[in-house]
C-alpha positions, 0 to 999 in steps of 0.5 A: 517525162518519161524513158525507156525501161532499163535495167539502170533506170527501172528506180532511180538513177544519176545521169551527168553531163560530161559536156556541161562539166568539160565546158565548165572546166574550159570557162574557169582556165578561160577565166584565170589563165592557168592549169587545172588542178580540179577536184575528184575526192569523194568520187568526183563530187559523187559523179563517177572520178575516173570518168571525170579524169578521163573528161577532164583529159580533153583540157589537159589538167595539171593533175587531179587531187582527192583526199585519201591515198584509197582515191589516189589507189583508184586512179593509179590502177586504172592508169591515170598518168597525170598528177595526183595529189592527195589533200589529207594532210600526210600521216608519217604511218602512211607514207608507204602507201602513198609511195605505191599509188605513186601520189603527191602527199600534202606535208601540214607540219614539221614533224610530217615534212621531218618523215617525208623527207626521211622515208618518202621518195616523190615529190610532195606539195607544202600547205600554209594555214593562212586563216582557215585554221584546219591545217597547216604551218601556220602563215606568221609561226616564224619558229616552225617556218624557220625549221621548214626551211633549214629542212627543205633546204635544197630538197628535191621533192619540193614541188608545190606550196597552197593555202585554203581560202575560206571565204573567197565567195564571200569576203574579198578583203579576208581573201585578199589579206590570205593571200598577203598573209600566203606571200609572206609565209613563202618569203619566209622559206626562202626560196619558191617551189614551181607550183604555187596555187590557193584558188578553188571554185569560189576564187576564179572569179577573181580572175589571175588576181589569185590563180598562182601557177595552178587552180583547184576548181570543184563544185563549178566543174560540177555544176554548182553555181558559183558567184561571178563565175559562169557553170551549166548544170551537170548532175540531175537525179531521177526516179520512177513513180512505184505507186500512184493513190488518190486522197480526201482531204484529211488524209494523212500521208507516211511515218508520224503522219506529218502531214495531212491533204488540205484537200482532194489529191494525187500523192505519186510514189517515187523509188527513192529515199536516204538512203539514196542520198534524199536528204531526210531534212527535204520532208515536207519542203523538197521540190521536184519536177514530175511531168513538167512541174514542179510538185511538193515531197510530202511526208517524211522522205524514207529508207527507199521512198519519197512521196509527192503531192502530185495534185491532179497532175496525170501521173502513172506508174513508170513515170519519171521525176527529176529530183535535182537538175531540171526545173528545180536545180542543185542550189535550190534543193540544197537551201530547202534540204537546209544544206549546200550543194556539195552536199547533195552531190557526194550523199548520193548513194552507192546504188543509184546507177550513174549513167554518161548519157553523151559517152555510152 
């Protein structure tokens, strides 16, 4: 595979199909039947939060979810006017910064709620812990629930309540139990806010069962495969071949000589490495698409380069390899790296240009 050389494509880059992303959002919305609160945290799972927000405007989401106030600020200063919810639990010292970017905080404990009601000026969402044991008011902590109920009273800013499923893709019984716990906690709070939400990507496979008033799709939007959902690939990571050499049987490749050629072969070097987000665990394990064929990563993945066993392919300097998003899927490469698709996407480094071919 060869592409016309441009400054963006001289070394390595990421191609993002925003039309595919919108298609995934539409299919999720059709499955669940309620408005979306798409997750744009970690710079839109590594593909560009602003571009994702602008593309998803087509599906009229209720708002967007981020993890940090800085992420909310980026959307705010660049003209995103839909609501933005910050899903890191509110720390009272951050209240003035949340207010400054007109974001919705998520409140996860009684002290945080007291501080927000004393200093906050806008809507907020309350988190209930139904089994994740990460953050939130515990679903059966009657003392904390009663204190929360008393503090909420008729607080006009209480816009939403939510929980996090821990095993929606793998454990239907546990998911049903978490939903039951969530409803019990909402009942203990005395009233229901306008927005109840629980379903992230995986829970969308249950249709409307756990949809509530909003859903929070993340990895599904970016092309990650989720059981029971229909998604298409969104992200392709490309790199140029910058060196080619024929090596004899017995020659070693890379640091620490971790790979030895079993026979004569061609080694192609790509201009991409772990500084760009190629996991070092892919050393002698990963696969790459080159000239329409799957080839193996050999030797150690280095900071700036990755070597391939190209066999007898007629590879030349300037050829383009696809690390995932082609013959090698995102999920397959993640499995070869011993991780999950989320980590491959969010590890993509800042020196990789993001290109949006259908939106240029």
